[in-house]
C-alpha positions as CSV (number, residue, x, y, z in Angstrom):
1,M,-16.3,8.0,19.4
2,S,-17.8,7.6,15.9
3,D,-21.3,8.8,14.9
4,E,-22.5,5.3,15.5
5,G,-21.3,5.4,19.1
6,V,-18.6,2.8,18.7
7,V,-15.5,3.5,20.8
8,M,-12.5,4.2,18.7
9,G,-8.8,4.1,19.5
10,R,-7.7,0.6,18.3
11,V,-4.2,2.0,17.7
12,S,-4.1,4.8,20.2
13,G,-0.7,5.9,21.3
14,K,1.0,4.4,18.2
15,V,2.8,6.1,15.3
16,A,2.5,4.8,11.8
17,F,5.0,5.3,9.0
18,I,3.3,5.0,5.6
19,S,4.6,5.5,2.0
20,G,2.4,6.7,-0.8
21,I,0.0,8.8,1.3
22,G,-0.9,11.4,-1.3
23,R,-4.0,9.6,-2.4
24,G,-5.6,6.2,-2.9
25,Q,-4.8,3.4,-0.5
26,G,-2.0,5.3,1.3
27,R,-4.3,8.2,2.1
28,S,-7.1,5.9,3.2
29,H,-4.7,4.0,5.5
30,A,-3.3,7.2,7.0
31,V,-6.8,8.6,7.7
32,R,-8.2,5.4,9.1
33,L,-5.2,4.8,11.4
34,A,-5.5,8.4,12.6
35,R,-9.2,8.0,13.2
36,E,-8.2,5.1,15.5
37,G,-5.7,7.1,17.4
38,A,-2.3,6.9,15.6
39,D,-0.1,9.8,14.6
40,I,1.3,9.6,11.1
41,I,4.6,9.9,9.4
42,G,4.3,9.7,5.6
43,F,5.4,10.7,2.2
44,D,4.6,10.6,-1.5
45,V,6.5,11.3,-4.7
46,C,4.0,14.0,-5.8
47,S,5.4,14.0,-9.3
48,D,4.9,11.9,-12.4
49,V,7.1,8.9,-13.2
50,D,8.4,8.9,-16.8
51,T,7.5,5.3,-17.6
52,V,4.0,5.3,-16.1
53,L,1.2,6.4,-18.4
54,Y,-1.2,7.7,-15.7
55,P,-0.7,10.7,-13.4
56,M,0.9,10.4,-10.0
57,S,-0.2,12.3,-6.9
58,T,0.5,16.1,-6.6
59,P,1.6,18.4,-3.7
60,D,-2.0,19.4,-3.4
61,D,-3.0,15.8,-2.9
62,L,-0.5,15.5,-0.1
63,A,-1.8,18.6,1.5
64,E,-5.3,17.2,1.4
65,T,-4.1,14.1,3.2
66,V,-2.5,16.3,5.9
67,S,-5.8,18.1,6.3
68,L,-7.8,14.9,6.6
69,V,-5.5,13.5,9.2
70,E,-5.6,16.7,11.2
71,K,-9.4,16.7,11.1
72,E,-9.1,13.4,13.0
73,D,-7.3,15.4,15.7
74,R,-4.0,13.6,15.1
75,R,-0.5,14.8,14.3
76,I,1.1,14.2,10.9
77,I,4.5,14.7,9.4
78,A,4.2,14.5,5.6
79,E,6.8,15.3,3.0
80,Q,7.5,14.9,-0.7
81,A,9.9,12.0,-1.3
82,D,10.6,9.3,-3.8
83,V,10.4,5.8,-2.3
84,R,13.3,4.8,-4.6
85,D,15.6,7.2,-2.7
86,Y,16.6,5.5,0.6
87,A,18.4,8.6,1.9
88,R,15.3,10.7,1.4
89,V,13.0,8.1,2.9
90,K,15.2,8.0,6.0
91,E,15.2,11.8,6.2
92,V,11.4,11.8,6.4
93,L,11.3,9.1,9.0
94,D,14.0,10.7,11.1
95,R,12.1,14.0,11.1
96,G,8.9,12.2,12.2
97,F,10.8,10.2,14.8
98,A,12.3,13.4,16.2
99,E,8.8,14.8,16.5
100,F,6.9,11.8,17.9
101,G,9.7,9.7,19.5
102,Q,8.5,6.3,18.2
103,V,7.4,4.2,15.3
104,D,5.1,1.2,15.9
105,I,3.4,0.5,12.6
106,V,5.0,0.4,9.2
107,V,3.0,0.3,6.0
108,P,5.1,0.2,2.8
109,N,2.3,1.0,0.5
110,A,3.6,3.1,-2.5
111,G,3.3,1.3,-5.8
112,I,3.0,1.8,-9.6
113,V,1.9,-0.4,-12.5
114,S,2.6,-0.7,-16.2
115,Y,1.3,-3.2,-18.7
116,N,2.8,-5.1,-21.6
117,P,3.7,-8.7,-22.5
118,V,6.9,-9.4,-20.7
119,W,9.0,-9.4,-23.8
120,E,7.8,-5.9,-24.8
121,W,8.7,-4.2,-21.5
122,T,11.6,-1.7,-21.9
123,E,14.4,-1.8,-19.5
124,E,13.4,1.6,-18.0
125,Q,9.8,0.5,-17.6
126,F,10.7,-2.8,-15.9
127,R,13.3,-1.2,-13.6
128,A,10.9,1.6,-12.5
129,V,8.2,-0.9,-11.4
130,I,10.7,-3.1,-9.6
131,D,12.4,-0.1,-8.0
132,V,9.2,1.4,-6.6
133,N,7.3,-1.8,-5.8
134,L,10.1,-3.9,-4.3
135,I,13.2,-1.9,-3.7
136,G,11.1,1.0,-2.4
137,V,9.3,-1.3,0.0
138,W,12.7,-2.5,1.3
139,N,13.8,1.1,1.7
140,V,10.8,1.8,4.0
141,V,11.5,-1.3,6.0
142,K,15.3,-0.7,6.2
143,A,14.6,2.9,7.5
144,A,11.9,2.0,9.9
145,L,12.8,-1.3,11.6
146,P,15.8,0.0,13.6
147,K,13.4,2.6,15.1
148,V,10.8,0.0,15.9
149,I,13.4,-2.2,17.5
150,E,14.8,0.7,19.4
151,G,11.4,1.4,20.9
152,G,11.3,-2.1,22.5
153,R,7.5,-2.3,22.3
154,G,7.3,-4.5,19.2
155,G,5.4,-3.5,16.2
156,S,3.6,-4.4,13.0
157,V,4.7,-4.2,9.4
158,V,1.8,-4.4,6.9
159,F,2.9,-5.0,3.4
160,T,0.8,-4.3,0.3
161,S,1.2,-7.2,-2.1
162,S,-1.5,-8.1,-4.6
163,A,-3.5,-11.0,-6.1
164,A,-0.7,-10.7,-8.6
165,G,1.7,-11.5,-5.8
166,V,0.1,-15.0,-5.6
167,K,-0.8,-15.7,-9.2
168,A,0.6,-14.3,-12.4
169,F,-1.7,-12.0,-14.4
170,P,-1.1,-11.4,-18.1
171,N,0.6,-8.2,-19.1
172,T,1.7,-7.2,-15.6
173,G,5.3,-8.2,-16.0
174,A,7.4,-6.4,-13.4
175,Y,4.4,-5.8,-11.2
176,T,3.8,-9.5,-10.7
177,A,7.5,-10.1,-10.2
178,A,7.7,-7.3,-7.6
179,K,4.6,-8.3,-5.7
180,H,5.8,-11.9,-5.4
181,G,9.0,-10.4,-4.1
182,V,7.1,-8.4,-1.5
183,I,5.7,-11.6,-0.1
184,G,9.2,-13.0,0.2
185,L,10.4,-9.9,2.0
186,M,7.4,-10.0,4.3
187,R,8.3,-13.5,5.4
188,L,11.9,-12.5,5.9
189,V,10.9,-9.6,8.2
190,A,8.5,-12.0,10.1
191,V,11.4,-14.3,10.8
192,E,14.0,-11.7,11.7
193,G,11.5,-9.4,13.5
194,A,10.0,-12.0,15.7
195,P,12.7,-11.9,18.4
196,H,11.8,-8.2,18.7
197,S,8.0,-8.8,18.8
198,I,7.6,-7.4,15.4
199,R,4.9,-9.0,13.3
200,S,4.9,-8.9,9.5
201,N,2.0,-9.7,7.2
202,A,1.0,-9.0,3.6
203,I,-2.4,-8.0,2.2
204,C,-3.2,-9.2,-1.3
205,P,-6.0,-7.1,-2.8
206,T,-8.0,-7.6,-6.0
207,N,-8.4,-4.5,-8.1
208,V,-8.9,-1.5,-5.9
209,R,-10.7,1.6,-7.3
210,T,-8.0,4.1,-7.1
211,G,-5.9,6.1,-9.6
212,M,-3.9,2.9,-10.3
213,I,-6.9,1.4,-12.2
214,E,-9.0,4.4,-12.9
215,N,-7.0,5.7,-15.9
216,D,-6.7,5.3,-19.7
217,Q,-3.9,2.8,-19.5
218,T,-5.9,0.3,-17.5
219,T,-9.2,0.7,-19.3
220,K,-7.5,0.2,-22.6
221,L,-6.1,-3.0,-21.4
222,F,-9.6,-4.3,-20.5
223,M,-11.4,-2.6,-23.4
224,P,-8.9,-2.6,-26.3
225,D,-11.7,-2.1,-28.9
226,K,-13.1,1.0,-27.2
227,P,-10.4,3.7,-27.0
228,D,-12.6,6.2,-25.0
229,A,-13.8,3.6,-22.5
230,T,-14.1,4.6,-18.8
231,L,-13.6,2.3,-15.8
232,D,-17.4,1.9,-15.5
233,D,-17.5,0.7,-19.2
234,A,-15.1,-2.1,-18.1
235,Y,-17.3,-3.1,-15.3
236,D,-18.1,-6.6,-16.7
237,A,-14.5,-7.3,-17.5
238,F,-13.4,-6.5,-14.0
239,L,-16.4,-8.4,-12.6
240,S,-15.3,-11.5,-14.4
241,M,-12.1,-11.6,-12.3
242,N,-13.7,-12.0,-8.9
243,M,-15.7,-14.8,-7.3
244,L,-17.9,-12.4,-5.4
245,P,-20.2,-10.3,-7.5
246,V,-18.1,-7.1,-7.4
247,P,-15.9,-5.6,-10.1
248,W,-13.5,-4.0,-7.6
249,I,-13.2,-3.0,-4.0
250,E,-12.5,0.4,-2.3
251,A,-9.4,1.6,-0.6
252,S,-11.3,1.7,2.7
253,D,-11.8,-2.1,2.4
254,I,-8.0,-2.5,2.5
255,S,-7.7,0.0,5.3
256,D,-10.0,-2.1,7.4
257,T,-7.5,-4.9,7.1
258,V,-4.4,-2.7,7.6
259,L,-6.0,-1.5,10.9
260,F,-6.7,-5.0,12.1
261,L,-3.1,-6.1,11.3
262,A,-1.7,-3.0,13.0
263,S,-3.8,-3.4,16.1
264,D,-3.4,-5.7,19.1
265,E,-6.4,-7.6,17.8
266,S,-3.9,-9.5,15.6
267,K,-1.1,-9.7,18.2
268,Y,-0.3,-13.3,17.4
269,I,-0.7,-13.1,13.6
270,T,2.5,-13.0,11.6
271,S,3.9,-14.2,8.3
272,V,0.4,-14.4,6.8
273,V,-0.5,-13.8,3.1
274,L,-4.0,-12.4,3.5
275,P,-6.1,-12.1,0.3
276,V,-8.7,-9.3,0.4
277,D,-9.6,-10.1,-3.1
278,A,-13.3,-11.1,-3.4
279,G,-12.2,-14.6,-4.4
280,C,-10.0,-13.4,-7.3
281,V,-7.1,-15.8,-6.7
282,E,-9.3,-18.8,-6.1
283,K,-11.3,-18.1,-9.2
284,L,-8.2,-17.8,-11.3
285,A,-6.9,-21.0,-9.8
286,A,-10.1,-22.8,-10.6
287,G,-9.8,-21.7,-14.2
């Protein structure tokens, strides 16, 4: 029971497999699902990616996620792994499955971003974003779905796409391509998973205040004439992207939606592209 006296447990008895749990949205999802009764299997790369100009999570970050989940009185299996390495992803899942005996919720969350006009992307930079944001998502799904099917209880796959998975944003190159691909993969899982009572949906956030946007690479994109700009300096530029009067949203806002789509409250919702974007896509479409 929370401090407000609201009965918790919306995913009690379930096990969630989540990529990118070291910090940001992945950590938020792990803690929120644990607070609502789920045990967690998760991983994060915990090392920098050569083509990405902002720092990735660290082993200490992953340890902090473990501590936060355990404070919710839930069990967690968490390891360092690169989502691009299918064999390693499967190893983490297999260890968690051996411990917990089931997988019910799958959240392929790990992602990276780089910026350039599409013709200026290097092959290495483009490949890294596609491999993490699309191939890595497939690796999580490929590892997890046989376990969900084996359980015979159905399940929920909650993909992390983006507003950039619905509309193209300048300078996002492989990120936009990958996030569009995630929506296609989500729809495929919805069709193929339906006979096994597996639901599949994609969340499309606007900018979320995590390490993915709170870094020099992103602020320079929005404030090219101010080299030392902080994210808060770019407030108005971010604000201009959204219909609602907010510049960005928090990871916990996305976790609210992950929880809903993972719970039985959404038991007949599948193959949905769900914007949690403060009206970003509609504003862009309106010009």
